[in-house]
C-alpha angles and dihedrals in degrees: 000000000000122000113242116221115210113215118202121219099263100040099070095057096045093084091051092049092050091049090049092049092047090051090050091050090049092051091048088048090055093049093048090051090054090050090050091049091053092048098046096040092048089049093051092047094045093049094040094054097043118120138133132188125204122194116233115204094314137024091254096058111062139162114224130194121191136156094251091063089077121052089210091064090046089053089049092054093046093047093050092045092050092048090048091052091049091049092051090051092046091057087078091058090044090055088048089055090053090054096041110025095178097071109121103170097056091046089053090051089051091052090053096047092041088055092050090048091048090053092049093046093047092050093050095044094045094049092047091047090057092053092045089053090052090048090054101038106018124204116260095193092056093040091242108147125209106256097187092086089066102028100047101158092043091054093045091054096046090047091049093049089058091061094062092047093051089048086056090052092053091047091051090052089053092046093051092046093049093048092048091051091047091050093048093053092061 
């Protein structure tokens, strides 16, 4: 004789609701990854193409400011480029999560690599922000003069490139939080 399982009214639809919510979280994950790609890639391009030349007395003597003069800005460009490449590759896994919302192992791998990318992006953006602050304000005690009074467009571009990187940091925090919540519900 077979055992008859009695299903109450709310229990049958719970699985459908969870699958629908997981699919919604996966779609939001995909959209946030695209936003992070735009922010980090734009930051890397903006910083990597930043330079400004000022003439000094004659055309032959010039002062030049470019991102590669400071290793911190080079690290910033490399960090943003690496995170952008990772985000582009992770779009494949994000699409897989939309199709199969029950995959736990790949979501756990994304949480790990998202955390590593967040750390790299935070390190690059924080280091660059310190140098941008010095470029704007200077440091009288260390005899570092503010260069943004002379190199206006250079400073505007490096300041603007920080915005995209910090947007990427906020998006990564949201992605990690969403993935952790999705993993804890299973």
